[in-house]
N, C-alpha and C positions, 0 to 999 in steps of 0.2 A: 614503545612497542609496534611493529611492522605489521601492518594490515596484510591479511590472507590475500583479497584479491586486489587488482587494481581498480576495476570498474565493477559495481553492481548496481543490478537495476531492481526497482521498485514500483508497484504500480498501484493504482487504486482512484476512488471517489473522493478520498478525504472529505467526506460532508460530515459536517458537527464534529469536529477535527477533535477527537477524544483521546484517551490513554492507550486504547491498542494503538491507535495510529502512531503517536509517541514510541511507545514499545519499539512497532514495528521499524520505525526509521533508526531509533536508537542503536538497534541490532544491525542495521542494513551502513550506517557509518563507523561502527565498531567493526567490521569485518571486511570492508571495502575503502580506499584509499579515495575515489570519486564516488557519488551515489549518481545515477539517473533515475528521475523520479518522473513515470507516466503518469500524468493527473488526466483520469476520464474527461473528454471534452463534454459537452453540455449534451452532443447528438449522441455518443455512445453511453452517458450516463442513461439518457432515457428508455435505452434500447435494453438495458439492463432489468429492466421492468420492477423496481424497488416499489417495495408496496406504501411507499411516501414522496411525497416531491423532494427535489435535492435543489440544495444550494448552486446559485449560477457557478461558472468555471471561473470566472473573477473572483466571486467572494472566496470561494474554497482555496484558490491561488493565493489570495492574502493572506489567511489563516496559516497555510503551508509557510509560507515565508516568514511570519512572526516569529513562530516555533525555528526556522532556520538561521533566524537572525539571532534569537535569544541565547543560541546555542554555537554560534558562531559556524554553521555549516555552510552557509551561502557560498562561499569559494569552493566548496569541494563538491555542487552539486548544479547538475541540471535538469532541469524541468523540460519537461516537454510534453505536447498535449496527446493524449491518447483516443485514437479511434476505433481502436479493437482491443480485442485481447492479448494480440503481438506484439505490438508497437514497434518498438526496431530490432528486438530479441530473434527477428530470423535472418539479420543482416550480418556478415562475417565479422568476426573481431568487434563486433559492438560493445558485449559485456560479456564478463567472465561468469558470474554466477545470480542467480535471483534470489532475492529475500523477500519469503511469502508468509502468511499465516497458515495455519493447519488449515481453516476455512478455504483456501484459493491455492493449497496445495495439489488439486486435480489440474490447477489451469497449467501450472508449472510444468507436469508432466504431459501437456497436451502442448507445450513451446516445445519440450524437447522431443517429442514424437516428430513433430511437424520440422525441426530444426535435422532431425536425420533424415527424414523423406527428402529434406534437400542436399543431403551430403554435409551439414554441419554436424560440428562435434557439439556435445550434448553441455549445456549450461549447470554447474555447480548449484545444488537448490540448498538455501538455508533457511529452515522451517522453525518459526516460533510458534510457543502454543498459544493460543486465544486468548486475551486477560480476562480473567474472571470479576462481574460484578460483585456488590456484596453478599448477592445471594448465589453465588457460586455460577451463575448463567454469563457465557462471554459478555462483554461488551460490545455494543452495536448500535450502528448509527439507528436500526430501526427501531430499537429499543427506548432509545433517546426520542427520537421522534415522536414514538406512543406515550411519553412523559412518563414510561417505568423506573428509568434510572437517568442521571445527570453525566455529565462529559468523564467523571471520574470513577463512574460506577457505583456512585450511591443511589440505593432505593428512595425514588420519589413517590410511590405510591405502592401500598399492597397487589401483588396479581389475585384475582377471584380464583 
């Protein structure tokens, strides 16, 4: 099957690498021949003001690489540190599409607004639904860090 796009980009912190991250990346590799993964730098992760600590860039990169190796995706991947929401997306010809979750779709719109301002064509936006946990609330690193769910979305404690 021919891929829809030559190069797609996906970005994130990829902390507590979970089922939602895997679904997002699988979609990126489904639609793109090459996948550019922007992995939030430690500095950028701090600026995101997450309500929890974040694993180091090195740790997050290792977990990401394990997943990519398991699926034989490394040859089709370029991982770059992400220091802001734009990464390389404001460069001409860098990527054709962004693969985002419903949660980060507004960021994709912001990127396209900025591209338009710079006279660049908009990127295609491929959106996946948030992956639900067993209680139908989206899986998130925050919920995992709070001990509510595990990385597969299974409930660990009953919310009050």
